C-alpha positions in Angstrom: -0.1 0.0 -0.1 2.9 2.3 0.7 4.4 1.7 -2.7 1.2 2.4 -4.4 1.0 5.8 -2.4 4.6 6.5 -3.4 3.9 6.0 -7.0 0.7 8.4 -6.9 3.0 11.0 -5.5 5.9 10.4 -7.9 4.1 10.2 -11.3 2.6 13.8 -11.3 6.2 15.2 -10.5 7.7 13.1 -13.3 5.0 14.3 -15.7 5.7 17.9 -14.7 9.5 17.6 -15.5 8.7 15.7 -18.8 6.2 18.3 -20.0 8.8 21.0 -20.1 10.2 19.4 -23.3 6.8 18.4 -25.0 6.8 19.7 -28.4 10.4 20.9 -28.3 13.6 19.6 -29.9 16.1 18.3 -27.6 17.8 21.3 -26.1 15.2 23.6 -27.1 14.3 26.4 -24.7 11.5 28.8 -24.5 9.5 27.4 -27.3 5.7 27.2 -27.3 4.3 23.6 -26.8 3.6 22.1 -30.3 1.4 19.1 -31.2 2.7 17.4 -34.4 0.7 14.7 -35.9 1.3 11.3 -34.6 3.4 8.7 -36.4 0.6 6.0 -36.5 -1.8 8.7 -38.0 0.5 9.3 -40.9 0.8 5.3 -41.4 -3.0 5.2 -41.6 -3.3 8.0 -44.3 -0.5 6.3 -46.2 -2.3 2.7 -46.1 -5.5 4.6 -47.2 -3.8 6.2 -50.2 -2.3 2.8 -51.3 -5.7 1.1 -50.9 -7.2 3.9 -53.3 -4.5 3.2 -55.8 -4.8 -0.6 -55.5 -8.3 -1.4 -54.2 -8.3 -4.5 -52.0 -4.6 -5.4 -52.4 -3.3 -3.6 -49.0 -6.3 -2.9 -47.1 -7.7 -5.2 -44.3 -11.0 -5.8 -46.2 -11.9 -6.3 -50.0 -13.1 -3.4 -52.1 -16.9 -3.1 -52.1 -18.4 -5.0 -55.0 -20.9 -2.3 -55.8 -20.9 1.5 -55.4 -16.9 1.3 -55.5 -16.4 4.8 -57.2 -18.6 6.6 -54.6 -16.9 4.5 -51.8 -13.5 5.7 -52.8 -14.5 9.3 -53.6 -15.5 9.6 -49.9 -12.4 7.7 -48.7 -10.1 10.1 -50.7 -11.9 13.1 -49.6 -11.6 12.0 -45.9 -8.0 10.9 -46.3 -7.0 14.3 -48.0 -8.5 16.2 -45.2 -6.7 14.2 -42.6 -3.5 14.6 -44.5 -4.0 18.3 -44.7 -4.2 18.8 -41.0 -1.2 16.4 -40.6 0.8 18.5 -43.1 -0.3 21.9 -41.6 0.8 20.7 -38.1 4.2 19.7 -39.7 4.6 23.1 -41.2 3.7 24.7 -37.9 6.4 22.6 -36.0 9.1 23.6 -38.6 7.9 27.3 -38.5 8.5 27.3 -34.8 11.8 25.3 -35.1 13.1 28.0 -37.6 11.7 30.7 -35.3 9.5 32.0 -38.2 7.2 34.9 -37.3 4.9 34.4 -40.4 2.9 31.5 -39.1 -0.2 32.5 -41.0 1.1 30.6 -44.1 1.0 27.2 -42.7 -2.5 26.3 -43.7 -2.1 27.7 -47.2 1.1 25.7 -47.7 -0.7 22.5 -46.4 -3.5 23.0 -48.8 -1.2 23.5 -51.8 1.0 20.6 -50.9 -1.8 18.0 -50.4 -3.6 19.3 -53.5 -0.4 18.7 -55.4 -0.2 15.1 -54.3 -3.9 14.4 -54.8 -3.7 15.9 -58.4 -0.6 13.7 -58.9 -2.3 10.3 -58.1 -3.4 9.2 -61.6 0.1 10.0 -62.8 1.6 8.1 -60.0 -0.8 5.1 -60.7 0.4 5.1 -64.3 4.2 5.2 -63.4 3.4 2.3 -60.8 1.9 0.1 -63.6 5.3 0.4 -65.4 7.1 -0.6 -62.1 4.7 -3.5 -61.7 5.4 -4.8 -65.3 9.2 -4.3 -64.8 9.0 -6.5 -61.6 6.9 -9.2 -63.5 9.1 -9.3 -66.5 12.3 -9.1 -64.6 11.6 -11.9 -62.2 11.1 -15.5 -63.6 9.5 -16.4 -60.3 6.6 -14.0 -60.6 3.4 -15.8 -61.6 1.2 -12.8 -62.1 1.2 -8.9 -61.7 -1.3 -9.5 -58.8 1.4 -11.5 -57.0 3.8 -8.7 -57.5 1.4 -6.0 -56.2 0.3 -8.0 -53.1 3.7 -9.6 -52.0 6.9 -8.0 -53.4 8.6 -5.7 -50.9 10.4 -3.8 -53.6 7.3 -2.7 -55.3 5.7 -1.7 -51.8 8.8 0.4 -51.1 8.6 2.3 -54.5 4.8 2.7 -54.0 5.5 4.5 -50.8 8.3 6.6 -52.3 6.1 7.8 -55.2 3.5 8.9 -52.6 6.0 10.7 -50.3 8.1 12.3 -53.1 5.5 14.9 -54.1 5.3 16.1 -50.5 9.0 16.3 -50.4 9.0 18.4 -53.6 6.7 20.7 -51.6 9.0 20.9 -48.8 6.7 19.3 -46.4 8.5 18.6 -43.0 8.4 15.2 -41.2 5.6 13.7 -43.1 7.5 12.3 -46.2 10.2 10.8 -44.0 7.7 9.1 -41.7 6.2 7.6 -44.7 9.5 6.5 -46.1 10.7 5.1 -42.8 7.6 3.2 -42.4 8.3 1.3 -45.8 11.8 0.9 -44.5 10.6 -0.9 -41.3 8.3 -3.0 -43.4 10.6 -4.1 -46.1 14.3 -3.4 -45.2 14.5 -1.0 -48.1 15.6 2.6 -47.4 14.7 5.1 -50.1 14.8 8.7 -49.0 11.8 10.5 -50.3 14.0 13.1 -52.0 15.4 10.6 -54.4 14.2 11.1 -58.1 13.4 7.7 -59.7 12.2 7.0 -63.1 9.5 4.6 -64.3 10.0 0.9 -64.7 12.0 0.7 -61.4 12.6 -2.8 -59.9 14.2 -3.9 -56.8 14.6 -7.6 -56.7 14.6 -9.3 -53.2 15.2 -5.8 -51.8 16.6 -6.2 -48.2 19.4 -3.8 -47.3 19.0 -1.6 -50.4 19.8 2.1 -49.5 18.9 5.0 -52.0 20.0 8.6 -50.8 18.3 11.8 -50.9 20.0 13.3 -53.8 20.0 10.2 -56.2 18.8 10.6 -59.8 17.8 7.3 -61.2 16.6 6.8 -64.7 14.0 4.6 -66.3 14.0 0.8 -66.3 16.7 0.4 -63.7 17.0 -2.8 -61.8 18.7 -3.3 -58.3 19.2 -6.3 -56.4 19.5 -6.8 -52.5 22.2 -5.0 -50.5 22.9 -2.2 -53.1 23.9 1.2 -51.6 23.7 4.4 -53.6 25.2 6.6 -50.9 27.3 9.6 -50.0 31.1 9.5 -50.3 31.8 12.0 -47.6 29.9 14.6 -45.7 31.1 18.3 -46.2 31.4 20.5 -43.1 31.1 24.1 -42.7 33.7 26.3 -40.7 31.8 25.3 -37.4 32.1 21.7 -38.1 28.5 21.2 -38.8 27.3 19.1 -41.8 26.4 21.2 -44.9 22.9 20.3 -46.1 21.2 20.8 -49.5 24.2 19.7 -51.7 24.4 16.9 -54.3 25.8 13.9 -52.3 24.4 10.7 -54.0 25.2 9.1 -57.5 23.3 9.3 -60.7 22.1 6.1 -62.4 21.4 6.2 -66.2 18.4 4.5 -68.1 18.4 0.5 -68.2 21.1 -0.2 -65.7 21.4 -3.1 -63.7 23.2 -3.2 -60.3 23.7 -6.6 -58.7 23.7 -7.5 -55.0 26.0 -5.8 -52.6 27.3 -3.2 -54.9 28.2 0.1 -53.2 28.1 3.3 -55.4 29.1 6.6 -53.7 29.3 10.2 -54.4 27.4 13.1 -55.9 29.7 13.3 -59.0 29.5 9.6 -59.7 27.4 8.5 -62.7 26.6 5.2 -64.0 26.2 5.4 -67.8 23.0 4.1 -69.5 22.7 0.4 -70.3 25.6 -0.5 -67.9 25.9 -3.5 -65.6 27.5 -3.3 -62.1 28.4 -6.6 -60.6 28.0 -7.9 -57.1 30.1 -6.3 -54.3 31.7 -3.6 -56.5 32.8 -0.6 -54.8 32.5 2.5 -57.1 33.4 6.1 -56.3 33.9 7.4 -59.9 31.8 7.5 -63.0 31.6 4.9 -65.8 30.7 5.5 -69.3 27.5 4.1 -71.0 27.2 0.4 -72.0 29.9 -0.5 -69.3 30.3 -3.8 -67.5 31.9 -3.4 -64.0 33.0 -6.5 -62.1 35.5 -7.3 -59.5 38.4 -9.5 -60.6 37.2 -13.0 -60.1 39.5 -14.8 -57.3 40.3 -18.4 -58.0 38.6 -20.6 -55.4 40.7 -23.0 -53.4 39.4 -26.6 -53.6 40.8 -29.2 -51.3 39.7 -32.9 -51.2 39.7 -34.2 -47.6 39.8 -38.1 -47.4 38.8 -38.3 -43.7 35.8 -40.5 -43.1 33.0 -39.1 -41.2 32.4 -41.0 -37.8 29.8 -43.7 -38.1 29.2 -47.5 -38.0 31.7 -49.6 -39.9 30.6 -51.1 -43.2 30.4 -54.9 -43.2 33.8 -56.4 -44.5 35.5 -53.1 -43.8 38.1 -52.7 -41.2 37.7 -50.0 -38.6 40.3 -47.3 -38.5 43.1 -48.2 -36.1 43.4 -46.2 -32.8 46.6 -44.7 -31.6 
């Protein structure tokens, strides 16, 4: 009973101490309390948008057999309004973080950003159809395009990316990264929402793929698991802080194939069109179009071992002598 009373006295005091940092960045002082949207709320909006693009494929329930158009009209309207509120909260958070004094523009910027995404949905759907075909035609194990849509982690990651990227283009804080990291947690594929990726993009298997913020990827590109398109180094200013907003990640031309485990780094690095990059290659410089880049193949060492595995002796065969 005494422990329970102690906890009743302790909890309010701890909450009082915790509340001083609610809505603030670590180390923030004197900022008003903010209430950015919750991570799970963003996930729900994302899942609803995917369900509208592909009815019944990524939602808990099948799409309605009748009245489907009216159902999705209402769903998209509700989802858009939810996303607009989330984006407005994100802008307000960033506005306070930057100590902006013109906070009346957050609602307008949210409307513009979400409208831009919603108007882009038909185009996104068309590009995703090309991604689906690329996955189906690029994987002999794929039995149907529906199998690709419903089960391939590489396609799911690119669906999320194509929804997050328009919000990134409109400089929406927080939300695009929450979306991309949700896909990362589901698939093991890390695509920054800032990356620009052409149609017909296919990630086979996928786990461990990393695509950086300033990557420019052409059309009909295929990656295998473990590929990194990353930064070679991080430039710092005179105060030792990382410089942001510069080109840090490579360019990949059209119709390029990059095999498992390859690492390609640097903002000045370009992989020319129609090239192949072999597995486990490390590249920090450009290669011309129609190149084949492979590590020199080491010769495997093969030794025949004549030691018998322990087991019962065969009839008529002498057991090995013991020393």
